[in-house]
N, C-alpha and C positions, 0 to 999 in steps of 0.2 A: 504494500500500500504505500503510495507516494506521500510525501509531506511538504509543508511550507513553513519556512522560518521567517519571522518579521522582526526587523530592527527599527525601533522608533522611540525617541527621535535620534537622528544622526547628529552628533554634537560637533562643536568646534568648527562649523562651516558657517558661512553667511546666509541665513535662511533656515528653512526647516523642511525635512523630507522623510521619507520612509523607504526601507529596504525589505523586499521579500525574497526568500530563497526557497526554491521549489525542488523537492527530492523525488527521484523516481522510485519504482517499486522495490528497488534494491537498496533504498536509502542513501543513494548517491546524489550529489548535486547535479540537477539537470538544467536549471536555469536560475538567474538572479536578476532582479529588477530594481532599479533605482527610481522610486516614484516621487514626483514633485506634485503635490496637490494644491499649491497656491494658483490662483487664477491669473492669467495674463490679460490684462486689459488696457495697458498703458497706451499702446498704439491707437486703439479705437477712441479713447477720450481726447487724443491730440488732434483728431480730425476736427476742422472748423476753426482752429487757432491759426494765428499768423506765424509764418515761417520765422519772422524776426524774434518771436517769443521762444522758439524751440530750444536754443541752448540753455536758457535759464530754467525752462521746464524739465528738459531731460537730464540736466544735472542733478535733479531731485530723485531720479529713479533709484539711486543707491548712495548711501553714506560712506561706502568703502572706496568706490572708483568714480566719484562724481565728475572729476576732471576729464576722464576719458570720454564720458558722454558729452560733456560740454564742448571739447575740442572736436569730436566727431561730428556733432550736430552743427557747429559753426562751419566746418569744412563742406557739409551738405548745403548750407546757406551760401557759401562762396560759389559753389557749383550753380545754383539757381540764379545767382547774380551774374554768373559768367565773368568773374573778375579775379585777378591776382591780388594778393594782399602784400602790404609793405614788408620789406626784409625784417625790420624790427619786430613786427607782429609775429612773423613766422618763427623766429628765433625764441620769442617769448612764449609762444604756444609749445614749441618743442621743450623748452624748460619746465613748462607746467605738466607736460606729459611725462617727462622724466621724474619730476617730484612725485607724481602719482605712483610710478613704478616703485620709487624708494619707500614711500610710507606703506603701500600695499604689500610689497615683497618682505619688508621688515615685520609687518604684522603676521604674515602667513608663516614665516619661518620661526621667528623668535617666540611667538605667543600662541599659535594655533597648532603647529606641528611639533616643535621641539620638545614639549612635555612627553610625547610618545617616545622620542629618541633618548632623552637624557634621564627620564625616570623609568622608562621601560613600558612595553605594551602590556605587561602583566601586573604593573604596579596598581595601587589602590586607586580606583577611579575617583574617589573623593579628593585625592591629592594630585591626580594627573591632569593638571590644568595650570593656568598662569600663576595662581597663588601657590600651588605645590612647587612650581618652577622657581619662584622668588625665594621660597624657603630652602630649596636645593642649591640655588646659585644666584643670590641676590644681585651680583654685579653683572653677570650675563644678562638677566632680565632687565636691569637697569639700562644697559647699553642698548638693547633692542628698543626700549621705550625711547631713548634719546635719538636713535637713528630714525625711528618713525616721526618723531617730533621735528627733525630737520626737514623731512619731506613735506610735512604739513605747514611748516613755517614758509617754505618757498610758495606754496599755494596761497597761504594767507597774505604774503607780501604782494604777490601778483594780483590776486583777485579780491582781497579785502576780507575774506574769512576762510576758514580751513576747509569747510564742506559746502556744497551747493552754491558755489560762486557763480554768478552770472557774467563773469568777466570776458570770456571769449564770445565774439559775435560774428554774424556774417560780415565779411569784409576785413576781419582783423581781431583787435581787442579793444576794450573800452578805455583803459588808461595806460600810460607808459610806466616804465620801471625807473626807480631812482638810484643815483650813485650810492646814497646812504644804505639803501636796502642791499644793494650789491655787496658793498664793503662789509657789512654785518654777516652776510651769508658766507663770505669767503673765510671768516674766522672759524667756521665749523670743520673745515676739511681735514685737519689733522686727526680729529676725533672720529669722523664718520668713516674715513678711509680705514682706520684702525679696526673699527667695529665690522665693516664690511669684510676685512681680512680674517677677523676672528670667526665670522659665520663660515667662510669658505674652510677654514682649518677645521672647524667643528663638524661640517657635513662630511669631510673626508674620513674623520674618526668614526663617524656614524656608519659609513659604507663598510668599514672593517668590522664594526661591532655587529652589525646585522646582515653580514655577508651571506648567511645561510637562508635568510628570509627574503632578501630582495628579489631573487628570481621569480617569486610568486606574486609580486605586486604589479599586476598589470603589464606583463611582458608578452606582447603579441604584435603582429603585423598590422599596419594601418598606413594611410597616407598622412602627410604632414603638410600643413598650409600656413602661410604667413607672408609678411611684406619683406622685400629685400630692396636694397638700393640698386642703382644702375650697373654697379660692379659686383653685385652679390653680396654686399656688406649688410650686416645687421641694421635693420631700419625700424623706426618706431613711430614716425610721423607721416612720411611721404612714401615713395617707392611704389612698386608693383607687386603683384601676387606671384608667388612660386609655389609649385606643388611637387612634392618628393614622395617616392614610395619607400617601403620599409628597408629595401636593399640599398637605399642612398641614390637611386636614380631620379633625375629631375624629369618629370613627366609633362610638365607644363611650366612655362616661365614668362615673366614680364607681362602677365595678364593685367588688363586695366581694372583696378578695384571698383571703378565706377560702373563696370558691367558684371559685377559679381554674380548677380542673378542669372546670367547666362550659363554660369558654371556650377552653381550650387542650388539644390532644392531642399525642401523641408517636408519630411514625412511626419505623421502623427500616429500615435498608438493610444487606445482607449484607456489605459491604466496610468497615464501621466499627462500633465498639462505642458511638460517641457518637450518641445518638438525635437526631431532627429534630423538635423542637416546632413547632407550627403553630397558627394561629388557626382554631378549628373552623368557624365560619360560612363560611369561604372554602375550607376543605379543604386537603389536602396535595397539591402543594407550593405552591399559590397563596397559602396563608396564611402565607407567609414574614414573619417580623418581626424587628427588631433591638431589643436592650435595651442598657443601660449608659449612659455619658456622653452619646453622640450622641443616643440616644433621649430621655434625661431633659431635655436642653437643647432638643430639638425640642417635646416635649409640654408643658413648663411654661410659664406665662404671665408669671411674674416670679421672681426670686430675692430672698430677704429681705435679703441683705447688699449694701452699696453698690458695692463694687469688682466683685464677681461679677456683679451685676446690669448694671453698665456694660458689661462684657465680653459678657454674654449678648445685649445689643442689637447689638453688633458682629457677634457670631456669627450672629444672625438675618439680618443684611444680606449674608451670603455668598450668598444665593439671592434671586431676584426675588420681588416681592410677598410673599405669605404661604406660599409653598412651604416644605416641610421641607428641611433640609439632608440630602441623600441621599448625599453622598460619604463613604465610610468613613474617608478620610485625616483628616477633621475629627474623628474620635474623639479625636485627640491634643489638639486645641484645646479641646474640650468637657471632656476630662479635667483640663486645667489650670484651666479656669474653675471646676470642681467643687472642685479642690484649693484655690483661693482662697476659695471659699465655706466650705469645711470649716475653713480657718484662721480666717476671720472669725467663723463661727458658734461655733467652740470658745471663742474669746476671749469672746464674749457669754455663753456658758454658765458660763464660769469666774467671771464677775462676778455670777451669779445665786446668791443666798444659799441657795436651795432645795437646791442640790447638796450642802450641808453638813448636810443633815438626817440624822437617825440612824434614822428609820423607813423601811427599805429592802426590807422583804419582807412580802407577804401570804401567808397559809397557808390551805390548804383541801384537801379530799379530792378524789377523782375524781368529777367532776359530769357528764361526758359522755364518750362513748367515741371522739370523733373531734375533732381539733384541727388547725388550720393557723396556721403562723407565716409572715409575709412581711416582707421587709426589702430595702432597695436595697444590695446588696453593691457593691464597687468596679466589678465587671464587669457588673452589672445586677441585675434583680429576682430575688431568691432565695426559694424557697417550700420549707417543710417541712410535710409532711402525715402525721400519725400517727393510727393507729387502735389503741386499747387495750381491755383487758378491765376488769372491775370492780376488779381490783387494780392497774391501771396498767401491766400487762405488754403490751408492743408486739406487736400482731398483724400489722400492716402498716406499712411506711414507704415514702414516696416523696419524693424530693428533686429538685426541678426547679431545675437550676443554670443560672446565666446563660450560660456558655459553650455549653452545649447549645442554649439558645434562639437563640444567634447562629450556630449551626452551618450552616444553610442559606446565610446571608449570607456567612460565611467561605468557603464553597465557591464562591459566586458571585463573590467578590472575587478568588480565586485564578484562576478561569477568565478573568476580565476582564483581570488583569495578564498572564497567559500569552498571551492572544490579542493583546495589544498589543506584547509585547517578544520572544516567541520566533519565530525565523526558522530554518527548517532542523531538523536532527535533533540538534542539540547545545544544551546549556544553559550559556551563559557564566556565569562567577561573578557578575557584576553582575546579570544577570537572575535568577539563582537568589536572590540576596539581596533583589531587589524583590519576588519572590513571597513570601518569608518576611516581609518588612516588611508586606505586605498582611495576613498573619495577625496580625502584631504590633499592627496598628491596633485590633484587638479585645482585646488583651491577655489571650488565653485562658489559662485555668487548667485543664489537663487532669486534674490529680489530683482537683480538685473534681468535675469533670463525668464522670469514669470510675471514679475510686477505684482507682488502680493497684495491681496485683499484680506487683511486679517492674518492671524498666526496659526500655522499648522504645525503640531509637534511631529517629531520623527519616531518611527517604530520600526522594529525588525521583526518579521513574522516567519514562521517555518511551516510550510504546507506540505501535505502528502500528495501523491499523484491523484488522489480523489478529491483534491481541493479542500481538504479538511485540515484546519489549523491545529497543529500539535504543540507549538511553543511560540511564545511572544515575549519580547523584551521592549519595554516602554521607558523612555527617559523624559522627564519634564524639561521644557525648554529653558 
């Protein structure tokens, strides 16, 4: 008789979800599903609003990565106005994007994921959190808080507040950056570089500590998608799309992100509100792909900054020959390499006198009825696609979010971990946490991907082949 296991809530992610694990008649894991039961309604209620309002509106989708939505929405507005923006505005938008990477990546590693690694998957769940981490290593936790504060301070200086800033707009940005703000931020760099290096040293020790478990954390073939520059370099604001397969072969390159809908579709399943994007030429579900740090490190040919490039080369040596790094556990390492890149690149931009320019916005009227903005958010490539009328009133809105693009891969990761560690009809606490940790590799943001209406707790349930629930674990949010 088959069984189903349910895990709810999944903890230490942004948002709430449920996992069900389905057993066959032999008691073996047959399937696993990552359910997101929050309703997605954000796109619909944006219809009828003016395109000029969208950056400020969409920056409120999420409190973790608002700057990414802000910048991507502003870029969609640029497209509708059919204008280029001033050099100063572009460089300031780039700095805002990097600040978003810094604060989000620091939060993901230091406070959401490191309790698993530093305290252990089987440690007391009451202590396996940021407070337990502080008790275990107060200085490590403090450094993570300070690093995130640095990213938030950049966002605040540029946009006037740490979250939900309406600073980027169609045509550029609202206000210029001051020399005093620049000089203050430069004083941070000895500290933040040291902390970024500490994170990289820590993850390498973690690789050794969990060497036996890592192969089970989402190690499978998929495509990888992200933006690269004209020479194949790591890109985060501009560039074009590159698609790589699991063997490291580039199967499509320099695709215009403004035409992303020609290449990617979105499938639906009855058991979740989170859609399943896929690469159209391969169909659903064969066209599964991953985005975010792991994808970006796989597809790029080099990183512009020296320390991050040195780490990228080590990252590429995790696999033989030119194969892609297919193990989802290494999202953490890729995330920290990106964190170092963001710190290095921000320092470079702060020394660029162009960021102190005062011409920060180009103005124009509606020049076309459709526009797309694309940017690399911390969790992966983000697309905003707007259709407007002659007055700039939105007729249709589609937001393709990174977490949704990783949906198939997250489900595959859950299934692989469950198959490796679940024996019998019960879910031990340590196994429950390993399954959750598989999801945390992707650092999912469910508010971005589904736009919650209310709060949905996370549950893990175990079901038999006859769809009879035989075990359930529920955690309060």
